[in-house]
ZANUGU-242331 format. One record per residue: residue number from 1; residue in three letters; x, y, z of N, C-alpha, C in turn. Coordinates in Angstrom, 1 decimal, padded with zeros to 4 digits. Layout:
BEGIN
n, res, n.xx, n.yy, n.zz, ca.xx, ca.yy, ca.zz, c.xx, c.yy, c.zz
NUM, ala, X, Y, Z, X, Y, Z, X, Y, Z
...
// end
This chain:
BEGIN
n, res, n.xx, n.yy, n.zz, ca.xx, ca.yy, ca.zz, c.xx, c.yy, c.zz
1, met, 000.8, -001.2, 000.0, 000.0, 000.0, 000.0, 000.9, 001.3, 000.0
2, pro, 000.4, 002.3, -000.6, 001.2, 003.5, -000.6, 001.3, 004.1, 000.7
3, asn, 002.4, 004.8, 001.0, 002.7, 005.4, 002.3, 002.0, 006.8, 002.3
4, ser, 000.7, 006.8, 002.6, -000.1, 008.0, 002.6, 000.3, 009.0, 003.6
5, phe, 000.8, 008.5, 004.8, 001.2, 009.4, 005.8, 002.4, 010.3, 005.4
6, ser, 003.4, 009.6, 004.8, 004.5, 010.3, 004.3, 004.1, 011.3, 003.2
7, ala, 003.2, 010.9, 002.3, 002.7, 011.7, 001.3, 002.0, 013.0, 001.8
8, arg, 001.3, 012.8, 002.9, 000.6, 014.0, 003.5, 001.7, 014.9, 004.1
9, leu, 002.7, 014.4, 004.7, 003.8, 015.3, 005.2, 004.4, 016.0, 004.1
10, asp, 004.6, 015.4, 002.9, 005.2, 016.0, 001.8, 004.3, 017.1, 001.3
11, asp, 002.9, 016.8, 001.2, 001.9, 017.8, 000.8, 002.1, 019.0, 001.6
12, cys, 002.2, 018.9, 003.0, 002.2, 020.0, 003.9, 003.5, 020.8, 003.6
13, arg, 004.6, 020.2, 003.5, 005.9, 020.9, 003.2, 005.8, 021.7, 001.9
14, arg, 005.3, 021.1, 000.9, 005.2, 021.8, -000.4, 004.2, 022.9, -000.3
15, cys, 003.1, 022.7, 000.5, 002.1, 023.8, 000.6, 002.7, 025.0, 001.4
16, gly, 003.5, 024.6, 002.5, 004.1, 025.7, 003.2, 004.9, 026.6, 002.4
17, gly, 005.7, 026.1, 001.5, 006.5, 026.9, 000.6, 005.7, 027.7, -000.4
18, phe, 004.4, 027.2, -000.7, 003.6, 027.9, -001.7, 002.8, 029.0, -001.0
19, leu, 002.3, 028.7, 000.3, 001.4, 029.6, 001.0, 002.1, 030.7, 001.7
20, phe, 003.3, 030.4, 002.2, 004.0, 031.4, 003.1, 005.4, 031.7, 002.6
21, pro, 006.0, 032.8, 003.1, 007.4, 033.1, 002.8, 008.3, 031.9, 003.4
22, ala, 009.5, 031.8, 002.9, 010.4, 030.7, 003.3, 010.7, 030.7, 004.8
23, asn, 010.7, 031.9, 005.4, 011.1, 032.0, 006.9, 009.9, 031.9, 007.8
24, ala, 008.7, 031.6, 007.3, 007.5, 031.6, 008.1, 007.5, 030.3, 009.0
25, thr, 006.9, 030.5, 010.2, 006.7, 029.4, 011.1, 005.2, 029.0, 011.0
26, trp, 004.9, 027.7, 010.8, 003.5, 027.4, 010.6, 003.3, 026.0, 011.2
27, thr, 002.0, 025.7, 011.4, 001.6, 024.4, 011.8, 000.3, 024.0, 011.1
28, thr, -000.2, 022.8, 011.3, -001.3, 022.3, 010.6, -002.5, 021.9, 011.5
29, leu, -003.7, 022.1, 011.0, -004.9, 021.7, 011.7, -005.7, 020.9, 010.7
30, thr, -006.4, 019.8, 011.2, -007.1, 019.0, 010.3, -008.6, 019.1, 010.5
31, glu, -009.4, 018.9, 009.4, -010.9, 018.9, 009.5, -011.4, 020.1, 010.1
32, val, -011.1, 021.3, 009.6, -011.6, 022.6, 010.1, -012.9, 023.0, 009.4
33, arg, -013.9, 023.2, 010.2, -015.2, 023.6, 009.6, -015.2, 025.0, 009.0
34, leu, -015.7, 025.1, 007.8, -015.8, 026.4, 007.1, -017.2, 026.8, 007.0
35, lys, -017.6, 028.0, 007.3, -019.0, 028.5, 007.3, -019.1, 029.6, 006.2
36, asp, -020.3, 029.7, 005.7, -020.6, 030.8, 004.7, -021.1, 032.0, 005.5
37, ala, -021.5, 033.1, 004.7, -022.0, 034.3, 005.3, -023.2, 034.2, 006.2
38, asp, -024.0, 033.1, 005.9, -025.2, 032.9, 006.7, -025.0, 032.0, 007.8
39, gly, -023.8, 031.6, 008.1, -023.5, 030.7, 009.2, -023.7, 029.2, 008.8
40, gly, -024.1, 028.9, 007.6, -024.2, 027.5, 007.2, -022.9, 026.9, 006.9
41, ser, -022.8, 025.6, 006.9, -021.5, 024.9, 006.7, -021.3, 024.8, 005.2
42, ala, -020.0, 025.2, 004.8, -019.6, 025.0, 003.5, -018.7, 023.7, 003.4
43, gly, -018.6, 023.0, 004.5, -017.8, 021.8, 004.5, -016.6, 021.9, 005.4
44, asn, -015.9, 020.8, 005.5, -014.6, 020.8, 006.3, -013.4, 020.9, 005.4
45, ile, -012.5, 021.7, 005.7, -011.2, 021.8, 005.0, -010.3, 020.6, 005.5
46, asp, -009.8, 019.8, 004.6, -009.0, 018.7, 005.0, -007.8, 019.1, 006.0
47, ile, -007.0, 020.0, 005.5, -005.9, 020.5, 006.3, -005.8, 022.0, 006.1
48, val, -005.7, 022.8, 007.2, -005.4, 024.2, 007.2, -004.0, 024.4, 007.7
49, leu, -003.2, 025.1, 006.9, -001.9, 025.5, 007.4, -001.9, 026.9, 008.0
50, cys, -001.5, 027.1, 009.2, -001.6, 028.4, 009.9, -000.1, 028.9, 010.2
51, ala, 000.1, 030.1, 009.7, 001.4, 030.7, 010.0, 001.2, 031.6, 011.2
52, tyr, 002.2, 031.6, 012.2, 002.0, 032.3, 013.4, 003.3, 033.0, 013.8
53, asp, 003.2, 034.0, 014.6, 004.4, 034.8, 015.0, 005.0, 034.2, 016.3
54, lys, 006.0, 035.0, 016.8, 006.7, 034.5, 018.0, 005.8, 034.3, 019.2
55, ala, 004.7, 035.1, 019.2, 003.8, 035.1, 020.4, 002.7, 034.0, 020.2
56, gly, 002.8, 033.3, 019.0, 001.8, 032.2, 018.7, 000.5, 032.7, 018.1
57, lys, 000.5, 034.0, 017.6, -000.7, 034.6, 017.0, -000.7, 034.3, 015.5
58, val, -001.8, 033.7, 015.1, -002.0, 033.4, 013.7, -002.1, 034.6, 012.9
59, tyr, -001.3, 034.8, 011.8, -001.4, 036.0, 011.0, -001.7, 035.6, 009.5
60, asp, -001.7, 034.3, 009.1, -001.9, 033.9, 007.8, -002.3, 032.5, 007.8
61, phe, -003.0, 032.0, 006.7, -003.4, 030.6, 006.6, -003.7, 030.3, 005.1
62, gly, -003.7, 029.0, 004.9, -004.1, 028.5, 003.5, -004.7, 027.1, 003.7
63, ala, -005.3, 026.6, 002.6, -006.0, 025.3, 002.7, -005.3, 024.3, 001.8
64, leu, -005.3, 023.0, 002.3, -004.9, 021.9, 001.5, -006.0, 020.9, 001.5
65, glu, -006.5, 020.5, 000.3, -007.5, 019.5, 000.1, -006.8, 018.3, -000.6
66, val, -007.0, 017.1, 000.1, -006.5, 015.9, -000.5, -007.7, 015.2, -001.2
67, gln, -007.6, 015.2, -002.5, -008.8, 014.8, -003.3, -008.8, 013.3, -003.6
68, ala, -009.8, 012.6, -003.0, -010.0, 011.2, -003.3, -010.7, 010.9, -004.6
69, val, -010.9, 009.6, -004.9, -011.5, 009.3, -006.2, -012.6, 008.2, -005.9
70, tyr, -013.8, 008.4, -006.5, -014.8, 007.4, -006.3, -014.4, 006.1, -007.1
71, ile, -014.9, 005.0, -006.6, -014.7, 003.7, -007.2, -016.0, 003.2, -007.7
72, ser, -016.1, 002.7, -008.9, -017.3, 002.0, -009.4, -017.0, 000.5, -009.5
73, gly, -018.1, -000.2, -009.4, -017.9, -001.7, -009.4, -018.2, -002.3, -008.0
74, asn, -017.9, -003.5, -007.9, -018.2, -004.3, -006.7, -016.9, -004.9, -006.0
75, val, -016.6, -004.4, -004.8, -015.4, -004.9, -004.1, -015.8, -006.1, -003.3
76, arg, -017.0, -006.1, -002.8, -017.4, -007.1, -001.8, -017.3, -008.5, -002.4
77, asn, -017.8, -008.7, -003.7, -017.8, -010.0, -004.3, -016.4, -010.5, -004.5
78, leu, -015.5, -009.6, -004.9, -014.1, -010.0, -005.1, -013.5, -010.5, -003.8
79, phe, -013.8, -009.7, -002.7, -013.2, -010.1, -001.4, -013.8, -011.4, -000.9
80, glu, -015.1, -011.6, -001.0, -015.7, -012.8, -000.6, -015.2, -014.0, -001.3
81, his, -014.9, -013.9, -002.6, -014.4, -015.0, -003.4, -013.0, -015.3, -003.0
82, tyr, -012.2, -014.3, -002.7, -010.8, -014.5, -002.2, -010.8, -015.2, -000.8
83, met, -011.8, -014.8, 000.1, -011.8, -015.4, 001.4, -012.3, -016.9, 001.4
84, glu, -012.9, -017.3, 000.3, -013.3, -018.7, 000.3, -012.1, -019.6, 000.3
85, ala, -011.1, -019.2, -000.3, -009.8, -020.0, -000.4, -008.6, -019.1, -000.6
86, pro, -008.2, -018.4, 000.4, -007.1, -017.4, 000.2, -005.9, -017.9, -000.5
87, ala, -005.4, -019.1, -000.1, -004.2, -019.6, -000.7, -004.4, -019.9, -002.2
88, lys, -005.5, -020.4, -002.5, -005.8, -020.7, -003.9, -006.1, -019.5, -004.8
89, asn, -006.8, -018.6, -004.2, -007.3, -017.4, -005.0, -006.4, -016.2, -004.9
90, ser, -005.2, -016.3, -004.2, -004.4, -015.1, -004.0, -003.9, -014.6, -005.4
91, ser, -003.8, -015.4, -006.4, -003.3, -014.9, -007.7, -004.3, -014.8, -008.7
92, met, -005.6, -014.7, -008.3, -006.7, -014.7, -009.3, -006.7, -013.4, -010.1
93, asp, -007.2, -013.5, -011.3, -007.3, -012.4, -012.2, -008.8, -012.0, -012.3
94, trp, -009.1, -010.9, -011.7, -010.5, -010.5, -011.6, -010.8, -009.4, -012.6
95, thr, -009.8, -009.0, -013.4, -010.0, -007.8, -014.2, -011.0, -007.9, -015.3
96, thr, -011.3, -009.1, -015.8, -012.2, -009.3, -016.9, -013.6, -009.5, -016.4
97, glu, -013.8, -009.6, -015.1, -015.1, -009.9, -014.5, -016.0, -008.6, -014.6
98, glu, -017.3, -008.8, -014.7, -018.3, -007.7, -014.6, -018.2, -007.0, -013.3
99, asn, -018.3, -005.7, -013.2, -018.3, -004.9, -012.0, -016.9, -005.0, -011.3
100, tyr, -015.8, -005.2, -012.1, -014.5, -005.1, -011.5, -014.3, -003.7, -011.1
101, pro, -013.8, -003.5, -009.9, -013.6, -002.1, -009.3, -012.7, -001.2, -010.2
102, arg, -013.2, -000.1, -010.5, -012.4, 000.9, -011.4, -012.6, 002.3, -010.8
103, pro, -011.6, 003.1, -011.0, -011.8, 004.5, -010.6, -012.8, 005.3, -011.4
104, asp, -013.7, 006.0, -010.8, -014.7, 006.8, -011.5, -014.3, 008.3, -011.5
105, tyr, -013.4, 008.6, -012.5, -012.9, 010.0, -012.5, -013.9, 011.0, -012.8
106, leu, -014.9, 010.7, -013.7, -015.9, 011.7, -014.1, -016.7, 012.1, -012.9
107, ser, -017.2, 011.1, -012.2, -018.0, 011.4, -011.0, -017.2, 012.1, -009.9
108, ser, -015.9, 011.8, -009.8, -015.0, 012.4, -008.8, -014.8, 013.9, -009.1
109, ser, -014.8, 014.2, -010.4, -014.6, 015.6, -010.7, -015.9, 016.4, -010.6
110, arg, -017.0, 015.8, -011.0, -018.2, 016.6, -011.0, -018.9, 016.6, -009.7
111, lys, -018.7, 015.5, -008.9, -019.5, 015.4, -007.6, -018.6, 015.8, -006.4
112, arg, -017.3, 015.7, -006.6, -016.4, 016.0, -005.4, -015.5, 017.2, -005.7
113, leu, -014.7, 017.2, -006.7, -013.7, 018.2, -006.9, -014.4, 019.6, -007.2
114, ala, -015.3, 019.6, -008.2, -015.9, 020.9, -008.6, -016.7, 021.5, -007.5
115, pro, -017.6, 020.7, -006.8, -018.3, 021.4, -005.6, -017.4, 021.9, -004.5
116, gln, -016.3, 021.2, -004.3, -015.4, 021.6, -003.2, -014.7, 022.9, -003.6
117, leu, -014.3, 023.0, -004.9, -013.7, 024.3, -005.4, -014.7, 025.4, -005.4
118, ile, -016.0, 025.1, -005.7, -017.0, 026.2, -005.7, -017.3, 026.7, -004.3
119, phe, -017.6, 025.8, -003.4, -018.0, 026.2, -002.1, -016.8, 026.6, -001.2
120, lys, -016.0, 025.6, -000.9, -014.9, 025.9, 000.0, -013.8, 026.7, -000.6
121, gly, -013.4, 026.4, -001.9, -012.4, 027.1, -002.6, -012.9, 028.6, -002.8
122, gly, -014.2, 028.7, -003.1, -014.7, 030.1, -003.4, -014.6, 031.0, -002.2
123, ile, -014.8, 030.5, -001.0, -014.7, 031.3, 000.2, -013.2, 031.6, 000.5
124, ile, -012.3, 030.6, 000.4, -010.9, 030.8, 000.6, -010.4, 031.9, -000.4
125, asn, -010.8, 031.8, -001.7, -010.4, 032.7, -002.7, -010.9, 034.1, -002.4
126, ala, -012.2, 034.2, -002.0, -012.7, 035.5, -001.6, -012.0, 036.2, -000.5
127, trp, -011.3, 035.5, 000.3, -010.5, 036.0, 001.4, -009.1, 036.3, 000.9
128, ser, -008.8, 036.1, -000.4, -007.5, 036.3, -000.9, -006.5, 035.4, -000.3
129, lys, -006.9, 034.2, 000.0, -006.0, 033.1, 000.5, -005.8, 032.1, -000.6
130, lys, -004.8, 031.2, -000.4, -004.4, 030.3, -001.4, -004.9, 028.9, -001.0
131, thr, -005.1, 028.0, -002.0, -005.5, 026.6, -001.8, -004.5, 025.7, -002.6
132, ala, -004.2, 024.6, -002.0, -003.5, 023.5, -002.7, -004.4, 022.3, -002.7
133, val, -004.3, 021.5, -003.9, -005.1, 020.3, -004.0, -004.1, 019.2, -004.4
134, ala, -004.1, 018.2, -003.6, -003.3, 017.0, -003.8, -004.2, 015.9, -004.5
135, leu, -003.8, 015.4, -005.6, -004.6, 014.4, -006.3, -003.7, 013.4, -007.1
136, asn, -004.3, 012.4, -007.6, -003.7, 011.3, -008.3, -003.4, 011.8, -009.8
137, lys, -002.3, 011.3, -010.3, -001.9, 011.7, -011.7, -002.9, 011.3, -012.7
138, ser, -003.5, 010.1, -012.6, -004.5, 009.7, -013.5, -005.7, 010.5, -013.5
139, phe, -006.1, 010.9, -012.3, -007.3, 011.8, -012.1, -007.0, 013.1, -012.7
140, phe, -005.9, 013.7, -012.5, -005.5, 015.0, -013.0, -005.5, 015.0, -014.6
141, ser, -005.1, 013.9, -015.1, -005.0, 013.8, -016.6, -006.4, 013.8, -017.3
142, thr, -007.4, 013.5, -016.5, -008.8, 013.5, -017.1, -009.4, 014.8, -017.0
143, leu, -008.8, 015.8, -016.3, -009.4, 017.1, -016.3, -009.0, 017.9, -017.5
144, pro, -009.8, 018.9, -017.9, -009.5, 019.8, -019.0, -008.1, 020.4, -018.8
145, lys, -007.4, 020.8, -019.8, -006.1, 021.5, -019.7, -006.3, 022.8, -018.9
146, leu, -005.6, 023.0, -017.8, -005.7, 024.2, -017.0, -004.7, 025.2, -017.4
147, pro, -005.0, 026.4, -017.5, -004.1, 027.5, -017.9, -003.1, 027.7, -016.8
148, glu, -001.8, 027.4, -017.0, -000.8, 027.5, -015.9, -000.2, 028.9, -015.8
149, val, 000.2, 029.3, -014.6, 000.8, 030.6, -014.4, 002.1, 030.3, -013.5
150, ala, 002.8, 031.4, -013.3, 004.0, 031.3, -012.5, 003.5, 031.1, -011.0
151, lys, 004.4, 030.5, -010.2, 004.1, 030.2, -008.8, 003.7, 031.5, -008.1
152, ala, 004.3, 032.6, -008.3, 004.1, 033.9, -007.6, 002.7, 034.4, -008.0
153, glu, 002.1, 034.0, -009.1, 000.8, 034.6, -009.5, -000.3, 033.6, -009.2
154, ala, 000.0, 032.4, -008.7, -001.0, 031.4, -008.5, -001.9, 031.5, -007.3
155, asp, -003.2, 031.1, -007.4, -004.1, 031.0, -006.3, -004.2, 029.5, -005.9
156, ile, -003.9, 028.6, -006.8, -004.0, 027.2, -006.5, -002.7, 026.5, -007.0
157, ala, -002.3, 025.6, -006.1, -001.2, 024.7, -006.5, -001.7, 023.2, -006.5
158, trp, -001.6, 022.6, -007.7, -002.1, 021.2, -007.9, -000.9, 020.3, -007.6
159, leu, -000.9, 019.5, -006.5, 000.1, 018.6, -006.2, -000.2, 017.2, -006.8
160, ile, 000.5, 016.8, -007.8, 000.1, 015.6, -008.6, 001.0, 014.5, -008.2
161, tyr, 000.4, 013.4, -007.7, 001.1, 012.2, -007.2, 000.8, 011.0, -008.1
162, asp, 001.8, 010.1, -008.0, 001.7, 008.8, -008.7, 002.3, 007.7, -007.8
163, val, 002.2, 006.5, -008.2, 002.7, 005.4, -007.4, 003.7, 004.6, -008.1
164, lys, 004.8, 004.3, -007.5, 005.9, 003.5, -008.1, 005.7, 002.0, -007.7
165, leu, 005.8, 001.1, -008.7, 005.7, -000.3, -008.4, 006.9, -000.7, -007.6
166, pro, 006.8, -001.7, -006.7, 007.9, -002.2, -005.9, 008.9, -002.9, -006.8
167, thr, 010.2, -002.6, -006.6, 011.3, -003.3, -007.4, 011.7, -004.6, -006.8
168, asn, 011.5, -004.7, -005.5, 011.9, -005.9, -004.8, 010.7, -006.7, -004.3
169, pro, 010.8, -008.0, -004.3, 009.6, -008.8, -003.8, 009.3, -008.5, -002.4
170, gly, 008.0, -008.3, -002.1, 007.6, -008.0, -000.7, 007.7, -006.5, -000.4
171, ala, 008.2, -005.7, -001.3, 008.4, -004.3, -000.9, 007.0, -003.6, -001.1
172, his, 006.9, -002.4, -000.5, 005.6, -001.7, -000.6, 005.6, -000.8, -001.8
173, tyr, 004.4, -000.4, -002.2, 004.3, 000.6, -003.3, 004.8, 001.9, -002.7
174, glu, 005.3, 002.8, -003.5, 005.8, 004.1, -003.0, 005.0, 005.2, -003.7
175, met, 004.4, 006.1, -003.0, 003.8, 007.2, -003.5, 004.8, 008.4, -003.6
176, tyr, 004.8, 009.1, -004.7, 005.7, 010.2, -004.9, 005.0, 011.3, -005.7
177, arg, 005.5, 012.5, -005.4, 005.0, 013.7, -006.1, 005.7, 013.8, -007.4
178, glu, 004.9, 013.8, -008.5, 005.5, 013.9, -009.9, 005.8, 015.3, -010.3
179, arg, 004.8, 016.2, -010.0, 005.0, 017.6, -010.4, 004.0, 018.5, -009.7
180, ile, 004.1, 019.8, -009.8, 003.2, 020.8, -009.3, 002.8, 021.7, -010.4
181, val, 001.5, 021.9, -010.5, 000.9, 022.8, -011.5, 000.3, 024.0, -010.8
182, tyr, 000.7, 025.2, -011.2, 000.2, 026.4, -010.6, -000.9, 027.1, -011.5
183, thr, -002.0, 027.5, -010.9, -003.1, 028.1, -011.7, -003.7, 029.2, -010.9
184, arg, -004.5, 030.1, -011.6, -005.3, 031.0, -011.0, -006.6, 030.3, -010.6
185, phe, -007.4, 030.8, -009.7, -008.6, 030.2, -009.2, -009.7, 030.1, -010.2
186, glu, -010.1, 031.3, -010.7, -011.3, 031.4, -011.6, -011.1, 030.7, -012.9
187, pro, -009.9, 030.9, -013.6, -009.8, 030.2, -014.9, -009.8, 028.7, -014.7
188, ala, -009.2, 028.2, -013.6, -009.2, 026.7, -013.4, -010.6, 026.2, -013.1
189, leu, -011.3, 026.9, -012.3, -012.7, 026.5, -012.0, -013.6, 026.6, -013.2
190, asn, -013.4, 027.6, -014.1, -014.2, 027.7, -015.3, -013.9, 026.5, -016.2
191, gln, -012.7, 026.0, -016.3, -012.3, 024.9, -017.1, -012.9, 023.6, -016.6
192, ile, -012.8, 023.4, -015.3, -013.3, 022.2, -014.7, -014.8, 022.0, -014.8
193, thr, -015.5, 023.2, -014.6, -017.0, 023.1, -014.5, -017.7, 023.3, -015.8
194, lys, -016.9, 023.7, -016.9, -017.5, 024.0, -018.2, -017.6, 022.7, -019.0
195, ser, -018.8, 022.4, -019.5, -019.0, 021.3, -020.3, -018.4, 021.5, -021.7
196, arg, -017.9, 020.5, -022.3, -017.4, 020.6, -023.7, -018.5, 020.1, -024.6
197, pro, -019.1, 021.0, -025.4, -020.2, 020.6, -026.2, -019.8, 019.7, -027.4
198, gly, -020.7, 018.7, -027.6, -020.6, 017.9, -028.8, -021.1, 018.5, -030.0
199, lys, -021.4, 017.8, -031.0, -021.9, 018.3, -032.2, -023.5, 018.5, -032.1
200, met, -023.9, 019.7, -032.5, -025.4, 019.9, -032.4, -026.1, 019.0, -033.4
201, glu, -025.5, 018.7, -034.5, -026.1, 017.8, -035.5, -026.5, 016.4, -034.9
202, asp, -025.6, 015.9, -034.0, -025.9, 014.6, -033.4, -027.1, 014.7, -032.5
203, phe, -027.2, 015.9, -031.8, -028.4, 016.1, -030.9, -029.6, 016.2, -031.7
204, leu, -029.6, 016.9, -032.8, -030.7, 017.1, -033.7, -031.2, 015.7, -034.3
205, arg, -030.2, 014.9, -034.6, -030.6, 013.5, -035.1, -031.3, 012.7, -034.0
206, gln, -030.8, 012.9, -032.8, -031.5, 012.2, -031.7, -032.9, 012.7, -031.5
207, leu, -033.1, 014.0, -031.6, -034.4, 014.6, -031.5, -035.3, 014.1, -032.6
208, gln, -034.8, 014.1, -033.8, -035.6, 013.6, -035.0, -036.0, 012.2, -034.8
209, thr, -035.1, 011.4, -034.3, -035.5, 009.9, -034.1, -036.6, 009.8, -033.1
210, lys, -036.6, 010.6, -032.0, -037.6, 010.5, -031.0, -039.0, 011.1, -031.5
211, val, -038.9, 012.1, -032.3, -040.1, 012.7, -032.9, -040.7, 011.7, -033.9
212, asp, -039.9, 011.1, -034.7, -040.4, 010.1, -035.7, -041.1, 009.0, -035.0
213, glu, -040.5, 008.5, -033.9, -041.1, 007.4, -033.1, -042.4, 007.8, -032.5
214, lys, -042.5, 009.0, -032.1, -043.7, 009.6, -031.5, -044.8, 009.7, -032.5
215, leu, -044.5, 010.2, -033.7, -045.5, 010.4, -034.8, -046.0, 009.1, -035.4
216, glu, -045.2, 008.0, -035.3, -045.7, 006.7, -035.8, -046.9, 006.2, -035.1
217, thr, -047.1, 006.6, -033.9, -048.3, 006.3, -033.1, -049.2, 007.5, -033.1
218, pro, -050.3, 007.5, -033.8, -051.2, 008.7, -033.8, -051.8, 008.9, -032.5
219, pro, -052.0, 010.1, -032.1, -052.6, 010.4, -030.8, -054.1, 010.0, -030.8
220, thr, -054.5, 009.6, -029.6, -055.9, 009.2, -029.5, -056.7, 010.5, -029.2
221, asn, -057.7, 010.8, -030.1, -058.5, 012.0, -029.9, -059.8, 011.6, -029.3
222, arg, -060.2, 012.2, -028.3, -061.4, 011.9, -027.6, -062.3, 013.2, -027.6
223, thr, -063.6, 012.9, -027.9, -064.6, 014.0, -027.9, -065.2, 014.2, -026.6
224, leu, -065.1, 015.3, -026.0, -065.7, 015.6, -024.7, -067.0, 016.2, -024.8
225, glu, -067.9, 015.8, -024.0, -069.2, 016.4, -024.0, -069.1, 017.9, -023.5
226, asn, -070.0, 018.7, -024.0, -070.0, 020.1, -023.5, -070.6, 020.2, -022.1
227, pro, -069.8, 020.5, -021.1, -070.3, 020.6, -019.8, -071.3, 021.6, -019.5
228, phe, -071.4, 022.6, -020.5, -072.3, 023.7, -020.3, -073.7, 023.5, -021.0
229, asp, -073.7, 022.3, -021.8, -074.9, 022.0, -022.5, -075.9, 021.2, -021.6
230, lys, -076.9, 021.8, -021.1, -077.9, 021.2, -020.2, -079.1, 020.8, -021.0
// end
């Protein structure tokens, strides 16, 4: 399994360099509730980095969101099959089976990433503070191309991670940061939440097919008695 604890420490170190000057003293807080102007919850921030002075007074902060990915498919059936005979089934190939677990990147971006950027990220950005997002390389590659800027101009730092396969038998997978992409908040949000339109001609053909099917069955016309005719 990837060493997620070490990855989170690396996340924080990278964020500290993005959010604060190099000589800043800072610490981290986890699962901090964020409220909107009406006092309603906008969700919890995964990690808040707080810069403080010699007296311990917080004078700056920024957010780090660790973005997970939805999984589609069925994990339980696979596990139950394995548990029926662990020694025999340890090398089974389940990849061709129906409902084999797979990452659902589309749902992850539309149902998780985009709403978090809109609600939590929108508040952080309105306060002129910065956000970092840590996510998987494969997930990031499914997003629209984001317009990059220099680090000094960025509102968001995208910390992109991948996993190295073990080179020695029995060794653990290793999670590593591949690169960092710096963007402005609004252009990145616009790209992620904007749908890419297909061809209107294809949609018109779909409409025509449905209209043709509907017209093949003539409507049933019923004559109603005049309710005012006594």
